[in-house]
C-alpha positions, -999 to +999 in steps of 0.1 A: -162+152-238-181+132-264-213+143-280-233+115-263-215+112-230-233+115-197-269+126-190-264+159-208-255+140-240-286+118-236-308+149-231-292+164-263-301+132-281-337+134-269-339+170-280-325+160-314-352+133-318-378+159-308-364+183-334-365+156-360-402+150-353-409+187-355-390+188-388-411+159-401-443+178-393-430+209-409-422+189-440-458+177-442-470+212-439-448+223-468-461+194-488-496+207-485-486+241-498-494+232-534-529+221-525-534+252-505-524+273-535-549+255-556-576+259-530-569+296-526-570+301-563-603+282-566-618+301-537-606+335-550-620+327-585-653+318-570-655+349-549-646+370-578-674+356-599-699+360-571-688+396-567-694+400-604-728+384-601-738+406-572-726+438-589-748+431-619-722+418-643-740+386-652-747+391-688-726+362-699-742+336-675-769+312-686-792+290-665-777+307-634-745+287-637-712+305-633-687+300-661-657+278-654-624+297-657-594+275-660-569+277-631-535+291-642-509+284-616-483+311-610-446+304-607-435+304-571-406+325-560-375+306-552-361+313-517-324+321-517-321+327-479-289+312-465-292+278-450-278+274-415-254+246-407-281+230-384-306+231-413-282+216-438-277+186-415-312+174-423-317+157-456-319+185-483-337+206-457-333+236-480-348+220-510-370+244-530-405+233-531-415+246-565-448+232-576-471+242-605-443+260-623-452+262-660-425+261-687-427+260-725-408+235-746-380+259-753-347+255-736-344+272-702-333+308-703-306+321-681-319+334-648-304+354-620-291+332-592-311+350-565-344+361-579-363+389-562-401+387-557-421+403-584-447+429-575-482+415-576-503+424-606-525+454-604-559+442-591-588+443-616-622+455-605-631+420-596-598+407-582-587+402-547-566+430-531-543+407-512-536+369-512-522+369-477-553+382-460-582+362-475-600+362-442-606+400-445-605+404-483-629+427-500-638+430-536-636+465-551-666+459-574-691+445-549-675+455-516-682+419-506-667+406-473-654+370-473-672+364-441-705+371-458-699+350-489-681+320-475-711+298-469-727+307-503-697+295-522-688+263-502-705+240-527-690+257-557-655+258-543-656+222-533-665+213-569-639+236-583-613+223-559-620+187-568-618+195-605-586+214-602-570+188-579-577+161-605-564+182-633-533+190-614-527+154-604-531+145-641-506+171-652-482+160-625-481+124-636-482+126-673-449+121-691-448+129-728-423+126-757-423+150-786-411+131-816-407+162-838-384+180-814-370+148-798-375+157-762-390+140-732-411+160-707-413+145-672-426+160-640-410+164-606-433+178-580-456+191-607-428+209-625-422+200-661-386+191-669-375+189-706-348+164-715-335+161-751-328+127-765-297+119-785-302+125-822-302+088-833-323+077-803-354+058-814-376+064-784-409+046-775-425+061-744-446+030-739-416+007-738-409-011-705-373-014-695-363-048-680-342-053-649-305-056-655-291-091-656-265-082-629-274-082-592-258-071-560-247-090-530-237-073-497-200-080-492-190-057-464-203-032-439-181-004-426-193+011-393-209+004-360-237+021-340-223+028-306-229+065-301-265+061-287-269+023-282-255+000-255-251-037-249-249-043-286-216-061-291-214-098-282-190-127-290-207-159-303-193-195-300-185-194-337-159-168-330-179-141-346-186-107-331-222-096-336-232-060-337-253-037-359-252-006-379-281+010-399-305-018-407-279-046-409-268-070-381-232-079-388-215-112-377-178-105-381-151-131-377-121-109-370-095-137-373-107-149-407-118-114-419-152-126-429-185-109-425-220-124-426-251-102-425-286-105-413-308-083-435-343-090-422-349-055-408-365-026-426-350+002-407-326+011-379-317-017-355-318-003-320-311-032-296-297-067-296-299-097-272-283-132-273-303-162-262-287-185-235-281-211-262-257-185-279-272-193-313-306-176-313-305-138-315-332-111-310-329-077-325-354-048-323-359-019-347-374+015-350-406+024-370-399+015-407-385+041-430-415+041-453-438+043-424-422+077-416-426+087-452-464+083-454-466+112-478-447+093-505-470+087-535-480+051-541-465+053-576-432+058-559-433+023-548-429+011-584-461-008-585-456-028-554-482-009-532-475+014-504-452-003-478-462+023-452-491+000-445-470-031-443-467-047-409-429-051-411-425-014-412-439-011-377-415-013-347-409-050-340-385-076-327-370-103-349-358-135-335-334-153-358-308-181-361-272-169-362-260-199-381-285-201-409-295-164-407-331-175-410-359-155-393-377-177-367-403-153-352-414-117-356-429-100-325-450-069-325-464-068-361-498-060-345-487-026-335-476-036-300-446-012-299-445+026-303-417+044-322-390+019-315-379-011-295-350+002-274-342-027-251-348-064-251-336-094-231-341-132-229-349-150-197-321-171-183-333-192-154-358-211-176-335-216-205-347-186-225-384-193-228-394-156-224-384-123-239-389-088-224-390-057-245-393-019-238-404+005-265-397+043-269-433+054-266-443+081-242-450+055-215-420+032-224-442+001-223-426-031-209-440-063-225-432-100-219-435-125-247-435-163-251-415-157-283-416-194-295-454-196-298-462-193-334-446-171-360-456-139-342-451-151-307-475-146-278-476-116-256-482-126-220-486-091-206-475-055-209-475-025-186-466+012-185-430+013-174-422+050-170-427+084-186-389+088-185-364+070-209-355+034-201-320+024-212-317-013-202-339-043-193-328-077-182-342-109-167-326-120-135-305-151-141-315-169-109-351-156-103-371-167-133-399-142-128-378-111-121-370-084-146-349-053-138-351-021-158-332+012-154-331+046-169-337+082-161-344+087-124-352+051-119-343+015-113-373-008-112-377-045-101-406-063-118-422-095-108-442-116-133-470-135-115-502-148-129-497-130-162-493-096-147-462-075-137-457-062-102-435-032-097-410-021-071-390+010-074-354+010-062-349+030-030-318+051-028-325+062+008-294+080+022-276+080-012-281+108-037-305+098-064-287+099-098-302+115-128-296+084-148-291+047-139-271+039-171-263+002-169-267-029-148-249-063-144-258-093-122-233-112-102-232-150-099-248-147-064-277-128-078-268-093-066-275-065-090-248-040-097-257-006-113-236+022-128-251+058-129-245+092-142-227+103-110-199+078-115-212+055-087-216+017-085-244+006-063-250-030-052-286-042-048-288-076-030-308-104-046-345-101-038-344-065-024-349-030-038-324-013-014-287-006-017-264-026+005-230-011-007-219+018-027-187+028-045-191+065-051-173+086-076-153+058-091-155+075-125-156+111-137-190+114-153-213+085-161-206+047-160-221+033-193-212-004-189-205-030-163-192-065-170-184-096-149-155-113-167-148-150-168-119-147-144-142-132-117-135-095-120-158-066-125-151-041-152-166-006-153-165+016-183-166+054-180-181+078-204-163+111-197-130+098-184-128+069-210-114+046-183-119+009-180-115+000-143-110-035-131-124-045-096-120-075-075-156-088-075-154-100-039-137-072-020-146-046-046-110-032-046-095-017-077-070-040-093-062-022-126-073+003-151-067+015-187-077+047-206-091+045-241-074+070-265-095+102-270-099+098-307-116+064-302-143+080-280-157+070-246-167+036-234-202+027-244-203-011-239-180-039-226-182-075-235-161-107-230-140-116-260-119-147-267-098-158-237-090-128-215-097-104-243-122-076-238-142-060-266-152-024-262-178-004-281-173+033-281-193+065-286-172+073-317-186+042-334-154+022-329-151-014-317-118-021-300-102-054-287-075-059-262-067-063-225-059-041-196-022-051-199-020-046-237-032-018-259-068-018-273-068-018-311-097-010-334-113-039-353-143-018-366-143+019-374-168+043-390-183+077-391-203+092-363-224+119-379-243+124-412-224+110-442-226+124-477-190+125-491-180+095-512-153+093-539-136+063-556-099+060-565-094+063-603-072+032-606-071+013-573-096-006-551-098+023-527-124+049-518-127+079-496-155+091-473-160+123-454-188+134-431-202+160-407-181+144-379-151+162-396-135+128-403-120+117-435-113+080-442-094+063-470-106+027-472-093-003-490-121-023-506-101-056-508-088-057-472-120-040-459-100-017-437-091+019-432-058+029-448-058+061-429-080+087-413-078+124-407-098+149-387-106+182-404-114+215-387-149+217-402-176+192-412-171+178-447-198+172-473-183+160-506-150+148-522-134+138-555-101+123-566-078+140-592-074+117-622-037+114-614-046+101-579-021+123-561-046+146-544-082+146-533-105+177-531-129+180-502-159+204-499-171+214-465-202+229-449-186+262-443-180+271-481-143+262-476-128+235-499-093+220-495-070+197-514-053+169-495-021+152-506-029+114-504+006+105-493+013+131-466-025+136-458-017+173-454-035+201-472-017+215-502-044+241-511-075+256-495-099+283-505-134+296-496-161+304-522-193+321-512-206+315-477-226+283-480-220+246-482-201+231-511-226+205-524-205+187-550-170+187-565-156+171-596-123+172-615-125+172-653-114+139-670-082+155-682-075+169-647-071+205-659-102+218-642-121+215-609-158+224-606-174+231-573-212+233-570-223+254-541-254+259-520-253+296-530-266+285-565-232+290-583-206+266-598-170+277-592-145+266-618-107+264-613-079+256-636-055+229-621-018+227-625+012+209-610-006+176-606-035+190-587-015+213-563-020+247-579-054+263-586-064+294-604-100+308-606-115+306-641-149+320-632-183+314-617-213+298-635-244+318-626-278+308-637-293+283-613-321+296-592-315+270-564-286+252-548-265+230-571-269+193-563-249+174-589-226+180-618-209+160-646-181+168-670-182+160-707-157+133-718-137+160-736-136+182-705-152+211-724-187+212-709-205+208-675-241+197-669-256+204-635-288+198-615-302+221-588-326+219-559-355+232-581-350+203-606-332+222-633-308+207-658-284+234-671-253+232-694-222+253-693-190+260-712-163+252-688-136+276-701-159+307-702-184+297-674-212+308-697-245+290-698-254+272-730-291+281-733-298+260-764-302+227-745-310+208-777-275+215-789-261+194-760-281+163-768-252+144-784-225+153-759-208+123-743-206+127-705-177+112-685-200+104-655-237+102-647-239+118-613-267+142-624-299+125-614-320+146-639-309+139-674-322+119-704-300+089-697-310+087-660-347+097-661-357+061-656-346+062-620-375+085-611-408+071-601-439+086-617-452+115-597-419+119-578-416+150-556-380+157-566-364+145-534-370+107-539-335+102-555-304+116-538-277+104-562-267+082-591-237+067-607-229+050-640-206+020-643-174+026-662-185+000-688-216+021-693-239-009-688-253-003-653-267+026-635-271+028-597-293+052-577-295+062-540-330+069-529-347+085-500-361+053-486-330+034-476-327+016-509-299+011-534-313+005-569-296-011-599-308-003-635-296-009-670-278+020-686-291+041-702-323+043-682-346+064-703-381+053-693-399+064-662-402+036-636-377+014-654-372-021-643-346-024-615-334-043-586-337-028-551-316-036-521-321-026-484-296-023-456-294+014-451-319+028-426-316+065-434-317+081-468-289+068-491-268+098-500-244+085-526-234+055-547-202+049-567-187+021-588-151+011-582-128+018-611-131-018-625-169-021-618-163-051-596-181-035-566-206-008-558-204+014-527-232+032-510-234+056-480-262+062-456-270+097-444-278+097-407-271+060-403-234+069-411-230+034-426-210+024-457-221-007-476-199-025-501-218-045-527-203-072-550-217-071-585-227-106-597 
């Protein structure tokens, strides 16, 4: 049974969304920890001084003013608790939030991988006994209760707090360059990071780097969103199949193997409707990515203002022309929708003058629009639809003022009269009421057909809200799609049983059926293709094409779960992806197709090709890593290191070593023999105090540089696995790649005041003239290389709706590839 099949799957999806909201709130709480630390320190300092004053120790005070004692932040302990698989599915959920950590300019010293908390300093006569119980704290000198003194210090603490906050903000944002020592000091979430410039580097901190002369053009999109959306695949008169993934609407001509892309959206596209003229298209999206990231500093927007306040980051509907790809109207920029637009539909009886839309707010508001009035359309009316989820909405093709919606525990018939909507609930009477009415289709005579979670098809005659006929139990599990074909048949698509059943539309007798192979997933949507062809969208994010008499073949494939692993072939136009759905795909960038795919036993997180291109190493969420033979696709070696996720893996340029960065803070190094099929443990690099995020090999395969979750840049001798503590000695080393986001040559990809999680990955072109970064706001960014100045000039490109997890250049730098996290999309960019 598929992850999203049936009502249980839908409930799981609702629970997942709820968990995501809770996770977002928790993240905001963590982001306030630094300020709370500052406030506690200021308050404690004020209380200490008041205690001193009350106990008679006021000799040093003049004019009854307390002396100002500078705030000295203490290093925060790094948590090394294991991260569960569920936690690691969220973006860098275990990232260490180390703020206000002070470091001198000397190279970082080797630290234990799992630090233990230090005992608190012995309290002085005027110090607090315990940080964790401020509400009941006493001072030893004055025996002063906090409850007695709180009001008397309010004014003082407010002033101290404001001063400390300004000072801390200044320290966080200030980037400096020490000319004598030749190092740059930047700040990530308040933590200073020291980066040594090459010896001959003439560095001017005030210099502004220009944008690169090259640009990107979206060439191809791999993937489709079918797992949790429906009615989102349609055939246009141009021969193009229109569907969406992430924030891109794709128009794909299968015969000519050409894609066009509508890129007007700012986040996940959730629904799609085609106008009766078959040219105009409407698509609805969720709340914009930056709107969800309201905590992002304005400086992170690279001087363009905070887009979280921009109207196009609100949930809205875009109406656009499928020929010119020009946006015609944008509905809902006034905050008319809540969370997301989940279902839309054009009217049919009047030629498509109206559009209905349902959002994902608590009351699932149904609104009706005259979409052609002005650039923003005109909302005729809206009404609360239901407190339960609504999965489909459609205008009746014969009754101009009738709208039908369906969802959990409901089917509703709406009548638009005089600018208001009248409501009639469907009556199931003697029939068992299903938990979900999952889909609907309307026959030529106006009768409404519905499919539900019990596998039933109910017929509701035109103009009534009662059932006239029922086909019960025709599918095992839910029916997710109904389609009236051009030849007069009714098709029903099952979720659990994966069957497509053909019915005679008049007598409602079964005339044929076919079962979709299990690895393609269950049926999510059915639509009419060319001739008698049927196009199927599945829960495994696959689009298939075929007939009941012939096999269904995939025309679009993609990942289903969060996607992090991306590796490029060393000498061909191919690349490999792996994700939490346990799937591994080898793609061809020229034919835009999957060469092969394989399902692993465990979720995968990272991958890398051996330089000889005979094998590929894959790191998983379970600490296991394996090596696949690219010809046979079978594992030739596997091993487990530690008990946490393998975050990154890279072969040395000469192919003699493999380095694996783990979430347990260690880097495991192996020697490689027999063309990548034999591995021997060299050692373990220990020194990071948080999980390893990225690593690079030196061009001569002697050294490794690595980043960690607490924003460290450390260096290692590969053959001995010893840390090189003299960072300045590594300033002139040539690195084979630039996957480490924190380094001197990549520091320009960081916005001023970044919190350390703004950038997820980077990659340098093989010609060493371009640098690409994957950020946390759905953008792929292109810079000149090296990029050595904070907030360097760059070109930013949207398309991903989730955090972009990785970017890689093909071996000849002709194209750039990017992967989205939870959108599971792969975008292929042509470099112009």
